[in-house]
C-alpha positions in Angstrom: 142.1 97.6 88.5 141.4 95.6 85.3 137.4 96.1 84.7 137.4 92.3 84.5 138.2 92.1 88.2 134.8 92.8 88.7 133.2 90.0 87.6 130.9 88.4 89.5 129.9 84.8 90.0 127.4 82.6 92.3 123.1 83.5 92.1 122.1 86.6 94.0 120.1 85.8 96.6 117.1 88.7 96.7 113.3 88.9 97.5 111.0 88.1 94.8 109.7 90.2 92.5 106.1 88.9 91.6 103.3 89.7 89.5 100.1 87.3 89.7 97.1 87.9 87.7 93.4 87.3 87.8 89.9 87.4 87.4 87.7 89.0 90.1 87.6 87.7 93.0 89.5 84.4 92.7 92.2 85.0 95.7 94.8 87.7 94.5 95.3 90.2 97.1 94.4 87.4 99.4 97.9 85.9 98.2 99.6 89.6 98.9 98.0 89.3 102.2 99.8 86.4 103.2 103.0 87.5 102.4 105.9 88.6 105.7 105.6 91.8 106.7 102.7 92.9 103.5 102.2 96.3 102.9 99.7 97.7 100.2 99.6 100.3 98.3 96.1 100.6 97.3 95.3 102.0 93.9 91.7 100.5 93.4 89.4 99.8 96.4 89.2 95.9 96.5 90.5 96.0 100.4 87.9 96.4 102.6 87.6 92.5 103.5 91.1 91.9 104.0 93.0 92.4 106.8 96.0 94.0 106.0 98.0 97.6 106.5 97.7 99.4 103.5 98.0 103.3 102.9 94.6 105.1 102.0 93.3 105.1 98.5 95.7 107.0 95.9 94.0 109.3 93.4 97.0 109.8 91.8 100.5 109.0 90.9 102.2 111.4 92.7 100.1 109.7 95.9 102.0 106.3 94.8 105.3 107.9 94.8 105.2 109.7 97.5 104.2 106.2 99.6 106.5 104.5 96.9 109.0 107.3 98.3 108.3 106.7 102.0 108.9 103.3 102.2 112.6 103.7 100.9 113.5 106.5 103.0 111.7 106.2 106.0 112.2 103.5 109.5 109.9 100.9 109.0 109.3 96.7 109.4 107.7 96.1 107.0 109.2 93.2 104.5 106.9 93.1 101.5 105.1 95.5 99.7 102.0 94.8 97.3 101.0 96.9 94.5 97.6 96.3 94.3 96.7 97.5 91.3 98.7 98.0 88.4 95.9 97.9 86.0 94.5 101.1 88.2 97.6 102.3 88.8 98.4 102.6 84.7 94.5 104.1 85.3 96.7 106.8 87.0 99.6 106.5 84.7 97.4 107.6 81.7 96.0 110.6 84.0 99.1 111.8 84.7 100.3 111.9 80.4 96.6 113.4 79.9 97.6 116.4 82.8 101.2 117.1 81.3 100.0 117.1 77.5 96.0 119.3 78.2 94.2 116.5 76.5 91.3 114.2 78.0 92.2 111.2 76.4 95.7 109.1 76.8 95.4 108.8 72.4 95.2 112.8 72.2 98.8 113.1 74.1 101.3 114.4 71.8 99.5 114.4 69.2 98.2 111.2 69.3 99.7 107.9 67.1 100.7 105.7 70.2 102.7 109.0 71.6 100.8 108.7 75.4 101.6 105.0 75.8 105.6 105.4 74.8 104.9 108.6 77.8 103.4 106.1 80.0 106.4 103.9 80.2 108.7 107.1 81.5 106.1 107.2 84.2 106.2 103.6 84.3 110.5 103.4 85.0 110.0 106.1 87.9 107.9 103.4 89.5 109.6 100.5 88.5 113.4 101.8 89.8 111.4 102.6 93.2 110.1 99.5 94.4 113.8 98.1 92.6 115.3 99.8 95.5 112.8 98.8 98.2 114.2 95.4 97.2 118.0 96.3 96.9 117.7 98.4 99.7 115.5 97.2 102.7 115.0 93.4 101.2 111.7 94.2 100.5 109.3 91.4 98.1 107.7 92.9 95.7 104.5 91.7 94.8 102.1 93.2 91.7 98.4 92.4 91.3 96.8 92.6 88.7 93.5 91.8 86.7 93.8 89.9 83.9 91.9 90.1 79.9 91.6 87.7 77.2 93.4 88.7 74.5 93.6 87.9 70.8 97.4 86.0 70.2 98.2 86.3 66.5 101.1 83.4 66.5 103.1 83.4 62.9 103.6 80.0 62.8 99.5 78.4 63.5 96.3 79.2 63.7 95.2 82.9 65.8 93.9 81.7 69.7 92.9 83.4 72.8 95.1 83.8 76.2 94.7 85.4 79.4 97.3 87.9 80.0 97.1 90.8 82.4 94.7 93.9 81.7 97.2 95.9 80.8 98.8 97.7 77.3 100.9 95.8 75.6 103.6 97.7 76.6 103.3 98.0 80.3 102.7 94.8 79.9 105.8 93.7 78.4 108.3 95.9 80.2 106.9 94.5 84.0 107.3 91.3 82.5 110.7 90.9 82.1 111.4 93.0 85.2 109.5 90.3 87.4 111.2 87.1 88.7 107.9 85.4 88.2 104.4 86.0 86.2 101.9 84.0 87.8 98.4 83.6 86.6 95.4 82.5 88.8 92.3 80.9 88.1 90.0 78.0 89.3 90.4 74.3 88.0 87.3 73.5 85.7 86.2 70.4 83.4 84.5 71.7 80.3 82.3 68.8 78.9 79.7 69.2 76.3 76.3 68.4 75.5 74.0 67.8 72.2 72.1 71.3 71.9 70.0 70.0 69.5 69.8 70.5 64.8 72.9 68.3 65.1 75.1 71.2 67.3 76.9 70.8 70.4 77.5 73.2 73.8 80.2 73.4 76.0 79.5 73.5 80.2 82.3 74.2 82.4 82.4 73.1 85.8 84.1 73.8 88.5 86.5 71.2 90.0 86.9 71.0 93.8 84.1 72.2 96.3 83.3 76.3 97.3 83.5 76.8 93.0 86.1 75.2 92.6 90.2 74.7 93.3 92.0 77.6 93.0 95.7 77.2 91.7 98.5 79.1 90.1 100.0 78.5 86.6 103.4 79.5 86.6 104.4 78.2 83.1 103.3 79.9 79.9 101.0 78.5 77.2 98.7 78.8 75.0 96.1 79.8 77.2 97.9 82.1 79.4 101.1 84.1 79.9 103.0 83.1 82.6 106.9 82.8 83.5 109.0 82.0 86.4 113.1 82.2 86.8 112.6 80.0 89.8 112.1 76.3 88.0 108.7 76.0 90.2 106.3 73.6 89.8 104.3 74.4 86.3 101.1 74.2 88.5 100.7 74.5 92.6 97.9 75.6 94.9 96.5 79.6 94.8 98.2 80.5 98.3 101.3 82.0 100.1 102.1 78.9 101.8 102.1 76.7 98.9 104.2 79.4 96.8 106.6 79.9 99.3 107.3 76.6 99.8 107.9 74.9 96.2 109.7 78.3 96.1 112.1 77.2 99.5 112.5 74.2 97.9 114.8 75.0 95.1 116.7 78.0 97.0 117.4 75.1 99.5 117.8 72.8 96.4 120.5 75.3 94.8 122.6 75.6 97.5 123.1 72.4 98.2 
């Protein structure tokens, strides 16, 4: 049999892999809890007000691995796994690296010089491998929740500027962003106006657009303001709700099959 006989054609119809990140309280966990048959891998204590099914708060990487392994190997009817949050999971990974090398700081692991972050990637790959198995073998959707940070980006073609990124070390952020099918930035819509501040100066004032402190949206395409991407051809901006996301996703999937 020729190796060329193994060539596959067509699109793979597999559950989405999503990372959604944004500021505190914008609605990221609610988005994850609205996914069908969701079960939370809980690495931070922030789900008290959300009606969802969840494992107990994980205090170590080994607990997270055990929970993911149980979802892979044991009988259940969960359809989506939500890791909330991956930036707190990163802290557990750093703790594990520090334990392995007998140091108190990830910066000191394996003699320093950033080697600790490289070792952390080994653990990240174990987590991602398990999540991939949940998707491939159990047909589960994967949703990774993260907080946002503002990061200075040195653009080689333009002046440096600030943008929103997931609150992760750059190595982990890059690994996860490459693996997932969509990186979604959740935010509130604001209108910025300028007013005279005296002495020929101006100050910018941000006011929310919409009711209840501002309309919540998801950005699905990257820009100078934020990191985002999607492999589905989603609209660049959609309302922050599971219903709005799945409707946009389903519409595009249907168009592909016509």
